[in-house]
Structures are given as C-alpha cells and as structure tokens.
N, C-alpha and C positions, 0 to 999 in steps of 0.2 A: 138114271146115272146122276151122278154126286156131279156137280157142277166145276169141282175140282178134277173131274177128268175132261171135260170139255176143251176145247182149244177156246183162244181169241187169241186175236191180233197184235196184242201187247207182250203176250207169254215171254216172248225173248226178251222184250227189253226188261222185263221184270227180273228174269234172272241174269242178266247184266247188272243192272242196276244192285242187287242183295246178293251177286255173285252165289248165287247157288241154283241148282235144278229145281222147277217149279214142285215136286213131290215133297223136297226139302224143305221149302218156305212152307209146305202147308203144315208139315211136323212141326216145326219152329214157331209157327202160329200158335198151334196149339197147348204149347209148352205157358209154365206161369212165367210172367213175367214176359211177355211175348212184345217185342218193340210195337209199338204202336206204329208208325209209320207202315211197317209189314203191314199188321191186320188190316190198317185201312185199303194199302196197296190190292190186299186179297179180296176184298170186298168190292173194291171198284171191280177187278177185274171180274168176279165171280157176275157181277151187276154186266159186264162188259159181254162177256160169253154168252149170256142169256140174251140180250139186245140183238146180238149178232147171230142168235139160231134164230129169231122172230124172222130178222131179213133174211136169212135164206130160206124159210119156211115161206114166207108170202113171196118172194122171187120166182120161185120153184112152183108154186101154183100159179102165178101170171104166166111163168114160161109153158105150165101145161094147158093150160085153158086157151092160149094162144098157140100152142103147137100146128104144125103145117096137116098133120093128121087127128086133130082135133074134131070132136063132133060139133058141127056148127049149130047147132039147136041147143046145145046148153052154153053156148057163147054172148055174154050178158055183156053190154054196156055198165049198167047198174051194178055190178059183180065186181068188175074190174073197177069201177070209182070206188069202190070200198077199201080193194086192195089199195090202192093208191094212198089212201089214208091211211091204214094199217101201216104200208111201208113209207111213209112219211114220218109216222108215230116212230117206227122202229129204229129208223135212220137218224131221226132226232136224237134218242134215247141212246144210240149208239154214240153220237159225236160227242154227247156230253161225259158221257162216260171215258172215253178215249181223251177229252180235254182235261178232264179231274185227275185221271191217273198217270197221265202225258205230265202236268203239275208238278204234281207229287214227284214223280221219279227223277223233274228236271233239278227239283229244289233239295236233292238229295247226292252227297260227295260219291265218288266212284268207291265199290269196296275194297280196290287195293290201297286208297288214302286212308281209309278209316282207321285209327286208330285204336279204337276198343268196338266191340261186337255191337250191332244196332240194340240188344238187350240188356247192356250194362246201363249202370247209372252216374252220373257224374260224382267227381270226388264231395265227400263232404267240405263245405266252406269253410275257411280257417276265421278263426274268431274276431272280430275288430278288434283294434289297439283302444285303450283308453282317449289316445288322441286323435284315433280316427271317427270317435264317438261325439267325442264333447263340440257341442255349438263352437262356433269362432265368435266372437264379440267383434258387432260392427262400431265403428264411428261414425257419426254424422257428417 
C-alpha cells in the first residue's frame, strides 16, 4: 500500500492549509514546478503516517500479549520491555513529524488569502535606477 493511501493524524490540517483534498495535493506535488512547501509537507506527512502505523503495531502487539485470554506461558517481561523501547521510539518519531508538519503549516497563509497559487513564482524585480545604484558620498 502506498503511503499516500495511509491515513495520518494531520491529513485534515493539510487539506485545510493547501485548500484541496489529499489526493489532489499528491497530484499537484507530482507536477513540474510543484510548490516546495507542498512537497515538504507531503514528505513529512508520509513519515508521520509510517510512524503512526508503527505506534499502532506495537500497541496492538502489547494488547495482544496482555489480553485476559492470552497464553500466560507466552507472557514475558523481557518481550514487553522490548516493546516499551519500540513504542517509545515510534512515539518520539511521531511527535517529531507532527512538530515539523505543524510548524510548516502554521507559517503558511490560509488558502483563501493567497493571491497566487503556491506553484507560482514571484514577479521579476524591476531594474534599479542609476540613483539607487550609485553610492552616496559621505562627508567627515
């Protein structure tokens, strides 16, 4: 399954920030001249989706091992301690990706206030007049 098809906890925020459904954002990002902000946001989203999948896998494994109907002969403190390390690492990664993605999204203006699409470039700068280029003389 493609990471684009996996859910993440920040999908709705991405859709709101960029003003389009997630599937459309991936199409936009694949086009030449795609917005660097969009590309970075989708990269961070992909890593977040994978980190969240890891959190769920470890959580489910711990729940399975600790289930009331579980086999007590298979229960091991050592295995559970290893799962704690795995869970801690997955949660750290998730928090980092959320921080990164949220920081990116908070620096972007809302889609309704953007005067140009994210993929456009700035207009060319006007040439400076000779008065602007000439250094001013300074007296002592």
